[in-house]
GUVOVEX-889373 format. One record per residue (C-alpha): residue in three letters; x, y, z. Coordinates in steps of 0.5 Angstrom, whole numbers, plus 500, padded with zeros to 3 digits. Each point is the difference from the previous one (the first is absolute). Layout:
alaXYZ/...
//
This chain:
met226400354/glu497503506/tyr496495505/ser494505499/asp501498493/val500493501/gln494500505/glu496503494/leu502495495/ile498495505/ile493503500/lys499502493/arg503495496/ser500494504/asn500496493/gln507502499/leu503497507/glu504494499/thr495494502/tyr501493502/ile494495501/arg500493501/lys494496501/asn498493502/ser496495496/asp494502503/asp501507497/ser501503507/ile506504501/phe506498503/ala504506500/ile500507497/ile506505500/leu500507498/met506504499/val502507497/thr508501498/phe503507499/glu506503499/ser502503507/asp501507501/lys505498506/cys506498496/asp501500492/gly500493497/asp495497506/tyr493498499/glu496498506/ser494495500/phe494500505/gly496494500/ala494498504/tyr498492500/tyr494496502/gly499493500/tyr500493503/his505499505/gly498492502/gly496497505/gly494503497/val502507502/asn501506495/asp504506502/gly504506497/gly505505500/phe505505497/phe507500497/lys505505497/leu506498495/ser505505498/ala505499494/ile506502504/asp498498507/pro501493500/arg495499506/ser493499499/glu495502505/val494496502/phe494503504/gly494498504/tyr494504501/asp502502507/asp507502497/leu497506496/glu500504507/thr508500499/val500502493/asp501507498/glu493503498/pro501501492/glu502493500/ala495497504/ala495504496/ile502496494/tyr500493503/glu493502502/gly498502493/leu502494497/met497495506/gln493504498/glu501499493/ile501492501/trp493500504/thr497503493/phe503494496/val498495505/asp495499506/asp500494505/lys492500500/asp498502507/ser507498503/glu500493498/ser506497499/asp500500492/leu502506496/phe496501493/leu501505495/thr495506500/asp497503494/lys506504499/gly505495501/leu496495495/glu500506495/leu508501501/val501493499/arg496500494/asn503506497/asn507497501/gly499494496/gly497495506/phe504495504/glu505496498/glu502494504/asn496503506/val504506500/ile500507497/gln506505500/ile498507497/asn504506499/asp507497500/phe499497507/asp507497501/gly499495505/asp508499500/ser501506504/leu496497506/asp505494501/gly502500507/leu494504503/glu499497507/trp492500500/gly495495501/leu498498493/his502494496/leu501502493/phe504499494/phe501505495/glu500498492/ser505505496/
//
């Protein structure tokens, strides 16, 4: 799959993205992760996963970033917003598209510290069976693949 096809997937079929949302007991959102995985055209048998995340980092602070995984390359990469300037343009566009899509599902209500689901986010959760124990994982989201990422989110994943 070409990167331009991935960008189109993000924009036109966001309901097909691998999605993880964890909420707090007050229904605010603790974290959201969107990820797209596809077979790499760089190497047979490899896949690439691009992701964006946003959520609670501790101390009353929400923050986000991006990550990239590969089946063959054991290194996982985590990027902050400022790091996107150093990423190749086609990849940066994928990360930016994922982050833009995150903000269609959640909102921080005028830069308050708490995140809440938007109408589109509520519809996504409702159409996929709702939260189970404050978590929803959609479209075969594989949290195990994120083990070892060095990011600020304090998350654990249920397989």
